[in-house]
N, C-alpha and C positions, 0 to 999 in steps of 0.2 A: 505495500502501499503505499505510494507517495502521499507525503504534504508538500501541501503549498503555502511558503515563506512570502511574507511582502518586504520589498523592498527596506521598507524604512525598519523594519526590526532587525533583517541582519545588520545592516549599518548602526543599530541599536548595538547589536553583543557584539560589536570591534571589526566587524568585517569592511573591509577596504575599498571604494571604487578608483579604480583607473583607464585614463579616456585613452581609447588607442585609435586616432583618428585613422580612417580609413576610406580612400574619397570611392573607394567601389562597394566598397559596406555600406554608404551613405548610398550612393546613386540606386542601389538596389531596393533600400525600405528605410532611406527618407530620416533617417541617426546615425550616430555615429556608434561605432561598436566600443562598448565596454564590457569590462569585468568585475564582478565582485567577488572578491577571498578576503579569505583570515591565514593564514602562517601558523601553521598549529604544531608545527617540528622542522627542524630540517627535511628538506624533500616530500612533507608533507601537509596539503592545502587543505581548507574546507571552499567549495568554490557556488555560488548562488546561478544561475543560468536564468538569464532576463529573459529567455522563450518559454519556460516549462514554471519559472518558480519557485524549483526545486535545489535541493544539498545537496551535495553529494563531499565526502573524503577521495582525495584522490592523493597519488601513491604516487613518487616520480623516480627514476635514475639518476645520476649524477647528468646526463648528459640532456634530462629533462623528458623523455620517454616516457610516458605510463605505466608504471608496473603494478598498478593495482583500483578499483575506487570502491567503495561502500555507499550504496545510498542511507541521507538521514531521512527517518520516517513522526520524525514531531518534533517541537520546536522543544520539549525534554531531554530526548536523545542528542538533539544538540549542544546543547546547554551543558551536557553530562563529558560533550566532547572535549566540549574549548575545558571547562574544568579539568579533566582526565588528563590536559598536555600540558595545562598548569597556566591556561593564558585567563585574563580579568573578565568573568562576565558583569556581561549588566541585563540591568533589570530591562525587555522587550515590552513596551509600552502598547498598551493594545492589543494583546497577545488571549483570545478569553483560554488557552492550552495552558500557558504559563503556570510554573509550581514559582508564587514565592518565597515557600523556605530553603532552607540551603538545602544542594542539593549532595546526596549520597548515593555510589554506587554501589 
């Protein structure tokens, strides 16, 4: 089961948007290409897909080839993964299934 994550919710959790101006992409879609990610560990990133609004963890090798992916199934799952990797966890505003208490794995 996939979960749709709102853009603002992932930003509130610490994800960063990087605009990657690409004239071909812009001429095809009418907006600039961008990525929204959070680096959790060396070569492990949480990535938000701007078209599907889904988040997945992606593991890369040293040459940035994808070694594996894991879908994130809920906001609580995402918060637990962020905490597991020792990243600062922020409360996501407006999220109905967010756990307001301290997360325990």
